[in-house]
C-alpha positions as CSV (number, residue, x, y, z in Angstrom):
1,X,0.0,0.0,0.0
2,X,1.1,3.5,-0.8
3,X,-0.6,6.7,0.5
4,X,-0.8,9.9,-1.4
5,X,-2.2,12.9,0.6
6,X,-2.9,15.0,-2.5
7,X,-3.6,12.4,-5.2
8,X,-0.1,12.8,-6.7
9,X,1.3,10.3,-9.1
10,X,3.1,7.4,-7.5
11,X,6.3,5.9,-9.0
12,X,7.7,2.6,-7.7
13,X,10.8,0.7,-8.4
14,X,9.4,-2.6,-9.8
15,X,12.7,-4.4,-9.2
16,X,11.8,-4.4,-5.4
17,X,8.5,-6.1,-5.9
18,X,8.5,-9.9,-5.4
19,X,5.7,-11.0,-7.8
20,X,5.4,-10.7,-11.5
21,X,1.7,-9.7,-11.6
22,X,-0.5,-7.5,-9.4
23,X,-4.1,-6.5,-9.0
24,X,-4.3,-2.7,-8.7
25,X,-6.9,-1.0,-6.6
26,X,-7.4,2.5,-5.2
27,X,-8.9,3.0,-1.8
28,X,-10.8,6.3,-1.1
29,X,-10.4,7.0,2.6
30,X,-13.1,9.7,2.3
31,X,-15.9,7.3,1.2
32,X,-14.4,4.0,2.5
33,X,-14.8,2.5,-1.0
34,X,-12.2,0.5,-3.0
35,X,-12.1,0.4,-6.8
36,X,-10.2,-2.2,-8.7
37,X,-8.5,-0.7,-11.8
38,X,-6.9,-3.7,-13.4
39,X,-4.0,-6.2,-13.5
40,X,-0.4,-5.2,-14.3
41,X,2.7,-7.0,-15.0
42,X,5.9,-6.0,-13.2
43,X,8.3,-3.6,-15.0
44,X,11.5,-2.0,-13.7
45,X,9.6,1.3,-13.2
46,X,5.9,1.5,-12.4
47,X,3.8,4.7,-12.4
48,X,0.3,5.0,-11.0
49,X,-2.1,8.0,-11.4
50,X,-4.7,8.5,-8.7
51,X,-8.3,8.9,-9.7
52,X,-8.3,12.6,-8.6
53,X,-5.8,15.0,-7.2
54,X,-5.5,18.2,-5.2
55,X,-6.2,19.3,-1.6
56,X,-8.7,16.9,0.0
57,X,-8.2,14.1,-2.5
58,X,-6.1,11.6,-0.7
59,X,-5.8,8.0,-1.9
60,X,-4.3,4.7,-1.0
61,X,-2.8,2.6,-3.8
62,X,-3.2,-1.1,-3.2
63,X,-1.1,-3.8,-5.0
64,X,-2.2,-7.4,-4.4
65,X,0.1,-10.2,-5.6
66,X,-1.3,-12.5,-8.2
67,X,0.3,-15.9,-7.9
């Protein structure tokens, strides 16, 4: 999980992730709802864009391993 307080883009070093595939979801702490956005394959650099951005638009990126 990665928290972004302003909905900023999130960049991760994929080399540090153990699995080759992940289910990507975004959790909205304001509403308590989680939205799945798809499955990705690991790359050396991963970039994620939150559903919205700006003051008051915090999000939590969730990556669940697919085995």
